[in-house]
N, C-alpha and C positions, 0 to 999 in steps of 0.2 A: 537763625535762618539758614536754610540749605544753600549750598553753593549755587550761584547763578551759572547756567550753562552757556556755552558758546560766547564767553566774554570777549575773547580776542577778536571775534568776527566783527564786532561793532566798533572797534577802535578807530577805523578810518573816519568815523563821523566825529571823533573828538581830536584826533591827532593827524599829522601829515601822513599821506599814503606812501610817499617815497616814489622814486622813478619819475619818468616823464609821461605826460598825457599825450603829447604830440611830438613829432620829430623836430619841428622848426621852433627853436627857442632863440634863434639868433637875433630876431627883431624884438625889441623891448616891449612893444605894444601888441605882439602876437598873443593869441589865446594861450599858447604853450608857455610863453614867458610870464604872462600875468599869473597863470596858475602856479608855475614854479616859484615865483616870488611869494605868492600867498602861502604856499606850503612851507617855505623857509621861515616866513614870519610866524606861522603857526607852530613850527618846531621851537621857536624862541619865545613862545607864549605872548607874542605881540599881536593880540587878537584884533585890535582896531586896524592895524596896517593890513592884516590878512583880509579883513572884511572889505577894506577900501579896494584892494586889488581884485577881489572876486566880484564886487559890484561894478568895477570898471570892465571886467571881462563880460559881465552880463550885458552892460550897455553897448559894448562894441563887438561882441562875438556871441550873440545870443544862442545860436545853434550849438556852438561848442559848450557853452555854459550849461545848456540843458542836457547834454549827452553824458553817458557813462561809457568810458573807453577802457579796454583792457590791453595793456602792452607789457610784454616781458613778464606776464603772470601777475601784474599789478593792476587792480581795478581802481580807476579814478572817476569820481563823480563830483564835479564842482559844487553842486548844490548840497551834497552831503558835507563837503569840507566847509562850506559857508555856514551850514547849520552848526557844525562843531565849533567854528570860531565864535559864533554868537553865544553858544552854550558856555564856552570858556570865559567869554567876557561877562556873562551873567554871573559866573562864580561856580559853575558846575565842572568839577574835575572828576572825570570818569573813574579813574583808578582809586582816588581817595574816597569817592562816594560808595563804590562797590565794597571797599573795606569797611566802611562805616555801617552800611545796612546789613552786613553779614552778622553784626552783633547787636541788632536793634532790640530795644526794650523800653518799657514805659509807654506813656501816652504818645501816640504816633505823631501828632503835629508838633509836640514839644521835641520829640526825638529828631524829626526832620529839621526843625528850626535850629536845634543845637548842632546839627551836622555842619552848619555853615558859620559857626562861631569862629572868629578870627579869619574870616574870608571876606575879601572885598566883593560886594555883590552889586549887580545892576539888573534888577528883576525884569525889567521890560525886555531885556535881550533874551531871556528865556522864551518869551512869547515870539520874538523874532525868529529864534531857532525853530520853534514849532511851525510857524508860518512857512518857512523855507521848505521843510520836509513836506508840508501839505501841498506845495506846488507840484510835488512828485506824485502824490496820491494820498488817499486815506484808507483806513481799514485794511482789507485784504489786498488792496492795490499795492501796498508797500511790501518790500522784502521783509523777511523775518529779522534781518539785522536792523532795518529801519524801524520796525515795530518795537524791538528791544530798546532802541534809542528813545523812542517816544514814551514808552512806559517809564523808563528811568528819568527822562526829562520831566514827566509829569510829577514824579515824586520830588525831584529837585525844585521844580517851580513852586510847589506848595511850601517847602522849607525856606526858600530864598525870599519869597514875598513876606512870609511871617517874620523871618529874621530882620528884614529891612525895616518893617514897621513896628515890631514889638520889642526888639532887643537891641536898642541903639548902643548900649554899653557892652554888649556881647559877653554877658556874664552867665548866659545859659538860662535865664529866667526872664519872663516878661517884665518890662520896665514898670516901676511903681505907678507911673502916670498913665500907663496903657490900659485901655478898656476895649475889648473886642466888640462891644456893643456900640461904641462911639464912632460914627463915620468920619470924624475929624482925626481919629487915631488909626483906624483901619478903613480906608476909603472903599466905597462900593466897588469901584473898578478892581481893587485888589482882592476883595472877597470873591469876585467872579473869576479871577485868575487862580485862586486857590481851588475853587470848585472845579474849574476846568482842568487843573492839574490832576485832580482826582479822576476826572473823566478820562484823561489821557491814560492814566494808569489802568483804569478798569477796562478801557477799550483794547489796550495792547498787552495787558499782563499775561495773557495766555502764551505769549512768546517767551516768558520767563519760567524758569523752574525755581520756585521760591517757597519759603515757608517761614514761620516765625511771627513775632508779635506785630511788626509793622504792617505786613500785608494782611494779616488777620484783622487788624483794627480797621484798615481801609475797607475791607470787605464788610465789616460790621457797620461802618459809617454809611456805606452805599445802601444798606438795608434800611437805615433810618431815613435818609433823604430821598430815596427812590430814584425815579427817572431823571430828575434834575442833576444828579451826580454823574450821569453818563454823558452829559453835554461837554463837548471839547472846545466850543467856540464861545469866548467870553462876550461876544457881541450878540449872541442869541437872545431874542426878546423874551424867551421863556425864563431867563434868569432875572425875574422881576424882584421887587423888594420883599415879597413874601418868601421867596426862595433864599435870598441873601440874609434876611433876618433870621430865618431858621438855621442857616448854616453858621451864623455868628454864635448861636447857642453852643454848637459843637466846638467851635474854636475856643470858646470861653470855658469849656468844661474841663474838669479834672481828669475824667476818664479818657478822653481822646485829645483834648486841646492843650492850650498853653497857659491857661489860668487855673483857678481853683474852684469853680462853680461845681457843687456836688449836692444832689444828683443832677444829671443832665436834664431830666424831664421834671416838671412840665416845660419850664423855660429857664434859661440862664440870663437872657436879656429881657428886661421888663417891657 
C-alpha cells in the first residue's frame, strides 16, 4: 500500500493537541480546565477519564464544546478530541493502524480482524466516535482531516467488530465454533456496523492516497453489494435482513472474509 498522505494532520483526532484552548484554566470546572484535564488524560491513554471530562464540558459549556479555537498556532476542537478518545477506547491506535495497513495482504476482513489481535477492544465506542464527528457534519461538510479520520475509523470498525465476535482467543483465525451465518455468533447489529464501516471508508476514502490489497478488496466488495455498502448509518432501515444475509456471505468467504467458504457465489450462508 502506498504511503498515506497528510498523516500528521489527523493526529489531533487521536491524541492531545497540546496548548490551551482558553486563557482561563484557574477554575476547575471552566471549559478550559475541563479540556486541559481531558487532554492530559488522553496523553496518558486514560480514555474513559478523558471522555468523562469532555462530556462534562458538553453539559456545562456547550458553546465552547462546539467551537474550534486556534491559539498560539494550535487548533483545538473538543469534539475532535472526544472522537479520538472514543476511538482509542474502542481499540483504534492511529499510528499502529497506519503501520499495519501499509503492509496489508490476503483477505481484507481477515487482515483487518488480525490488525487488532492482542488489543483490548470495545467495538461500540467506534460507533460513538463516528457519531461525535457526525455532529460536526457529514460528507464534504467535514474538513479533509476529519474525512481521513472517518475513512480510517471505518476500516478499524470493521476489524474491531469482527475481532470481538469471531476471534475470542486472538490467534488470528476465526474460532472453531464461530459461524458468520449464525446471528447468535455474529449479531445482526454487528453485521450492520461492519457494513457501515465499509460505508465510511467508501464515503471518505477519496481523502486518502492509498493503494494495495486492502483498499482494492474493499472496492471489489462494494461492487458486489452495491448501494447498501455506501450506507454509513447502522440504523438505516435499508439495512434489512436481505442485505445483512448477503453480507454474511462475504464475511464467511475465503476470498474476502474470515472463514473458508469458497467460492463466494452463489452463497456461503444457506
